[in-house]
N, CA, C and O of each residue as an XYZ file, in Angstrom:
388
protein
N       0.686     -1.341      0.280
C       0.250      0.157      0.316
C       0.903      1.065     -0.322
O       2.079      0.743     -0.497
N       0.528      2.377     -0.868
C       1.453      3.667     -1.148
C       0.938      4.113      0.756
O       0.216      3.742      1.681
N       2.277      5.479      0.232
C       1.406      6.091      1.497
C       0.205      7.275      1.163
O      -0.349      8.049      1.944
N       0.076      7.142      0.061
C      -1.257      8.533     -0.519
C      -2.305      7.062     -0.394
O      -3.267      7.463      0.261
N      -2.491      5.855     -0.664
C      -3.475      5.529     -0.039
C      -3.885      4.770      0.721
O      -4.714      3.863      0.799
N      -3.108      5.322      1.345
C      -2.861      4.260      3.241
C      -3.527      6.366      4.525
O      -4.162      6.444      5.576
N      -2.916      7.514      3.621
C      -3.474      8.642      4.030
C      -5.205      8.661      3.513
O      -6.085      9.217      4.170
N      -5.430      7.948      2.242
C      -7.257      8.070      1.974
C      -7.510      7.387      2.657
O      -8.589      7.564      3.222
N      -6.813      6.375      2.975
C      -8.000      5.484      3.947
C      -8.005      6.010      4.905
O      -9.196      6.144      5.187
N      -7.053      6.698      6.123
C      -7.067      7.364      7.241
C      -8.186      8.226      6.766
O      -9.368      8.110      7.089
N      -7.667      9.101      5.963
C      -9.294     10.426      6.130
C      -9.935     10.180      5.747
O     -10.607     11.190      5.538
N     -10.445      9.290      5.335
C     -11.788      8.662      5.355
C     -12.765      8.476      6.193
O     -13.885      8.982      6.259
N     -11.601      6.786      7.569
C     -11.676      6.904      8.676
C     -11.719      8.372      9.500
O     -12.893      8.723      9.619
N     -11.228      8.873      9.814
C     -11.589     10.229     10.469
C     -12.387     10.853     10.122
O     -12.843     11.377     11.138
N     -13.141     11.323      8.942
C     -13.911     11.498      8.446
C     -15.175     10.982      9.066
O     -15.883     11.583      9.874
N     -15.379      9.630      8.509
C     -16.914      8.843      8.911
C     -17.105      8.583     10.473
O     -18.136      8.125     10.966
N     -16.059      8.913     11.117
C     -15.578      9.304     12.627
C     -16.391     10.743     13.218
O     -17.423     10.862     13.879
N     -15.685     11.487     12.810
C     -16.483     12.558     13.117
C     -17.713     13.465     12.894
O     -17.877     14.581     13.389
N     -18.738     12.657     11.886
C     -20.015     12.480     11.256
C     -20.555     11.182     11.782
O     -21.613     10.938     11.202
N     -20.262     10.315     12.598
C     -20.697      9.547     13.460
C     -21.314      9.831     14.646
O     -22.383      9.375     15.052
N     -20.022     11.205     15.584
C     -19.620     11.737     16.170
C     -20.683     13.143     16.301
O     -21.239     13.280     17.391
N     -20.973     14.199     15.192
C     -21.369     15.153     15.624
C     -22.862     14.700     15.477
O     -23.692     15.468     15.962
N     -23.455     13.207     14.689
C     -24.216     12.624     14.603
C     -25.209     11.909     15.693
O     -26.439     11.846     15.709
N     -23.896     11.221     16.903
C     -25.201     11.438     17.640
C     -24.989     12.224     19.230
O     -25.536     11.972     20.304
N     -23.937     13.289     18.854
C     -24.236     14.619     19.330
C     -25.323     14.934     19.593
O     -25.676     15.289     20.718
N     -26.426     14.823     18.092
C     -26.923     16.045     17.842
C     -28.582     15.076     18.794
O     -29.533     15.481     19.463
N     -28.105     13.707     18.309
C     -28.938     12.844     18.805
C     -29.649     12.667     20.697
O     -30.751     12.287     21.093
N     -28.874     12.966     21.170
C     -28.731     12.809     22.105
C     -28.359     13.939     23.426
O     -28.057     13.595     24.569
N     -28.519     15.931     22.713
C     -28.564     16.664     22.634
C     -27.105     16.994     23.182
O     -26.606     17.899     23.850
N     -26.813     16.221     22.783
C     -24.897     16.766     23.540
C     -24.950     18.467     22.239
O     -24.303     19.337     22.823
N     -25.494     19.048     20.819
C     -24.985     19.449     20.597
C     -26.531     20.165     20.576
O     -27.355     19.277     20.356
N     -27.059     21.250     20.707
C     -27.960     21.633     20.697
C     -29.052     22.579     19.862
O     -29.177     23.667     20.425
N     -29.795     22.458     18.782
C     -30.684     22.843     18.112
C     -31.373     24.421     18.396
O     -31.935     25.141     17.570
N     -31.195     24.608     19.438
C     -32.105     26.108     20.075
C     -31.380     26.932     19.215
O     -30.165     27.108     19.134
N     -32.657     27.590     18.349
C     -32.126     28.896     18.098
C     -31.892     29.003     16.551
O     -31.839     30.103     16.000
N     -31.742     27.714     15.811
C     -30.976     27.223     14.299
C     -32.124     28.790     13.394
O     -31.816     29.533     12.462
N     -33.167     28.729     14.071
C     -34.109     28.982     12.358
C     -34.554     30.499     13.313
O     -35.423     31.203     12.799
N     -33.950     30.962     14.671
C     -34.564     32.072     15.306
C     -33.093     33.192     16.260
O     -32.084     32.982     16.932
N     -34.167     34.801     15.518
C     -33.311     35.474     16.091
C     -33.142     35.663     17.697
O     -34.024     35.096     18.342
N     -32.089     36.413     18.512
C     -31.577     36.316     19.915
C     -33.251     36.863     21.004
O     -33.523     36.892     22.204
N     -34.140     37.279     19.435
C     -35.854     37.837     20.130
C     -36.402     36.519     20.211
O     -37.600     36.559     19.928
N     -36.164     35.832     20.375
C     -36.552     34.696     19.796
C     -37.450     34.682     18.333
O     -38.221     33.754     18.581
N     -37.663     34.961     17.522
C     -38.581     35.582     16.627
C     -37.422     34.029     15.405
O     -36.301     33.574     15.630
N     -38.694     33.623     13.911
C     -38.912     33.397     13.295
C     -37.417     34.207     12.180
O     -37.404     35.438     12.201
N     -36.584     33.685     11.535
C     -35.781     33.521     10.165
C     -35.640     33.596      9.613
O     -34.442     33.552      9.337
N     -36.772     33.870      8.379
C     -36.502     32.683      7.764
C     -34.778     33.117      6.172
O     -34.547     32.676      5.046
N     -33.997     34.278      7.210
C     -33.077     34.062      6.690
C     -32.524     33.142      6.769
O     -32.385     32.439      5.768
N     -31.974     32.767      8.023
C     -31.240     32.106      8.677
C     -31.597     30.679      8.720
O     -31.127     29.870      9.519
N     -32.609     30.387      7.646
C     -32.963     29.086      6.949
C     -32.616     28.355      6.138
O     -32.129     27.227      6.061
N     -33.074     29.508      5.213
C     -32.250     29.624      3.785
C     -31.377     29.302      3.537
O     -31.140     28.483      2.649
N     -30.601     29.841      4.246
C     -28.613     29.893      4.567
C     -28.715     28.535      4.862
O     -27.993     27.774      4.218
N     -29.677     27.949      5.942
C     -28.750     26.537      6.277
C     -28.907     25.333      5.133
O     -27.885     24.776      4.730
N     -29.828     25.063      4.773
C     -30.388     25.205      2.908
C     -29.880     24.635      2.132
O     -29.678     23.465      1.809
N     -29.622     25.807      1.760
C     -28.551     26.055      0.784
C     -26.926     25.763      1.102
O     -26.150     25.217      0.317
N     -26.642     26.199      2.282
C     -25.294     24.969      2.779
C     -25.495     23.867      2.119
O     -25.364     23.548      0.937
N     -26.064     22.979      3.699
C     -26.652     22.149      3.455
C     -26.627     21.241      1.989
O     -26.066     20.188      1.685
N     -27.523     22.191      1.239
C     -27.254     20.969     -0.673
C     -25.766     21.693     -1.192
O     -24.877     21.101     -1.804
N     -25.758     22.927     -0.831
C     -24.485     23.276     -1.555
C     -23.122     21.287     -1.005
O     -22.440     20.506     -1.668
N     -23.415     21.410      0.207
C     -22.297     20.275      0.344
C     -22.912     19.294     -0.036
O     -22.122     18.533     -0.593
N     -24.465     18.695     -0.027
C     -24.301     17.731     -0.872
C     -24.295     17.700     -1.933
O     -23.587     16.726     -2.190
N     -24.723     18.257     -3.118
C     -23.999     18.609     -4.377
C     -22.903     19.003     -4.816
O     -22.387     19.212     -5.914
N     -22.568     19.086     -3.467
C     -20.742     19.205     -3.632
C     -20.242     17.698     -3.437
O     -19.381     17.142     -4.119
N     -20.995     17.119     -2.308
C     -19.861     15.664     -2.158
C     -20.146     14.507     -2.803
O     -19.604     13.429     -2.557
N     -21.749     14.876     -4.376
C     -21.664     14.033     -5.472
C     -20.830     14.352     -6.343
O     -20.231     13.561     -7.072
N     -20.681     16.078     -6.328
C     -19.830     15.588     -7.764
C     -18.416     15.169     -7.438
O     -17.632     14.852     -8.332
N     -18.001     15.168     -5.808
C     -16.756     14.815     -6.063
C     -16.330     13.127     -6.102
O     -15.237     12.609     -6.331
N     -17.816     12.436     -5.743
C     -17.746     11.047     -6.007
C     -17.536     10.428     -7.144
O     -16.746      9.729     -7.778
N     -18.517     10.939     -7.157
C     -18.945     10.694     -9.297
C     -17.942     11.206    -10.224
O     -18.019     10.614    -11.301
N     -16.660     12.450    -10.179
C     -15.986     12.577    -11.147
C     -13.943     11.829    -10.199
O     -12.787     11.506    -10.474
N     -14.837     11.979     -9.185
C     -13.316     11.371     -8.001
C     -12.299     12.575     -8.250
O     -11.101     12.361     -8.437
N     -12.774     13.676     -8.241
C     -11.984     14.175     -7.934
C     -12.654     15.769     -6.966
O     -13.793     16.185     -6.754
N     -11.506     16.187     -6.659
C     -11.954     17.574     -5.425
C     -12.076     18.939     -6.675
O     -11.767     20.090     -6.365
N     -12.331     18.747     -7.403
C     -12.307     20.081     -8.060
C     -13.760     20.477     -7.382
O     -14.232     19.814     -6.458
N     -14.412     21.624     -7.943
C     -15.190     23.147     -7.213
C     -16.095     22.350     -8.528
O     -15.733     21.571     -9.410
N     -17.383     22.941     -8.189
C     -18.479     23.103     -9.156
C     -18.389     24.753     -9.083
O     -18.293     25.365     -8.019
N     -18.429     25.301    -10.238
C     -18.561     26.513    -10.370
C     -19.336     27.342    -10.140
O     -19.025     28.504     -9.878
N     -20.157     27.033    -10.179
C     -22.004     27.840     -9.977
C     -21.632     27.696     -8.624
O     -21.014     28.723     -8.343
N     -21.699     26.800     -7.434
C     -21.459     26.280     -6.304
C     -21.895     27.462     -5.891
O     -23.037     27.922     -5.857
N     -20.257     28.177     -5.395
C     -19.588     29.281     -5.424
C     -20.299     31.160     -4.907
O     -20.191     31.926     -3.950
N     -21.196     31.121     -6.626
C     -21.753     32.027     -6.678
C     -23.538     32.300     -6.340
O     -24.398     33.181     -6.376
N     -23.257     30.306     -5.876
C     -24.903     30.596     -5.223
C     -24.703     30.643     -3.769
O     -25.644     30.906     -3.020
N     -23.812     30.461     -3.444
C     -23.224     30.155     -2.087
C     -23.323     31.826     -1.410
O     -24.232     31.966     -0.593
N     -22.816     32.557     -1.577
C     -22.143     33.885     -1.659
C     -23.740     34.927     -1.584
O     -24.033     35.853     -0.826
N     -24.391     34.387     -2.531
C     -25.651     35.149     -2.799
C     -26.863     35.000     -1.856
O     -27.698     35.854     -1.558
N     -26.758     33.615     -1.424
C     -26.818     32.936     -0.227
C     -27.046     34.070      1.697
O     -27.864     34.554      2.480
N     -25.247     33.809      1.346
C     -24.762     34.538      2.299
C     -25.387     36.044      2.116
O     -25.753     36.793      3.022
N     -25.403     36.207      1.177
C     -25.210     37.930      0.235
C     -27.342     38.206      1.612
O     -27.825     39.093      2.316
N     -27.604     37.259      1.315
C     -29.665     37.132      1.344
C     -29.499     37.855      3.159
O     -29.824     38.907      3.710
N     -28.860     36.661      3.537
C     -29.075     36.378      5.602
C     -28.613     38.078      6.142
O     -29.194     38.884      6.868
N     -27.010     38.142      5.230
C     -26.766     39.268      5.803
C     -27.489     40.409      5.885
O     -27.818     41.122      6.834
N     -27.786     40.478      4.029
C     -29.469     41.700      4.136
C     -30.264     41.842      5.265
O     -30.435     42.871      5.918
N     -31.100     39.908      5.593
C     -32.025     40.174      6.238
C     -31.407     40.964      7.386
O     -31.857     42.091      7.593
N     -30.225     40.399      8.309
C     -29.781     41.292      9.347
C     -29.469     42.723      9.299
O     -29.847     43.536     10.143
N     -28.672     43.019      8.141
C     -29.075     44.547      8.226
C     -30.355     45.424      8.457
O     -30.472     46.397      9.202
N     -31.141     44.930      7.763
C     -33.027     45.464      7.167
C     -33.034     45.488      9.023
O     -32.966     46.507      9.710
N     -33.163     43.679      9.663
C     -33.717     43.691     10.844
C     -33.698     44.479     12.452
O     -34.490     44.893     13.299
N     -32.022     44.345     12.171
C     -31.330     46.197     13.720
C     -31.619     47.500     12.877
O     -31.385     48.610     13.355
């Protein structure tokens, strides 16, 4: 086994372990999701919700693309989508305060 293949195996195992740990802590309540979609005043924030779902969707799209192409090359329009999503979030913060 080459050093790069060994490192690849280690990296996959480490990322899987981190995913399992985060999932476990979310399920047991050690990581709290309270306030994920609300402001400090407790009001619902559509900007936070769209930012969360666009970011999660971009992660899934990037992972699927990387697995399909066996390359970590980026998806060109993904950066624009994430920048626009963050702009909407920041714009919402500016106009709420």
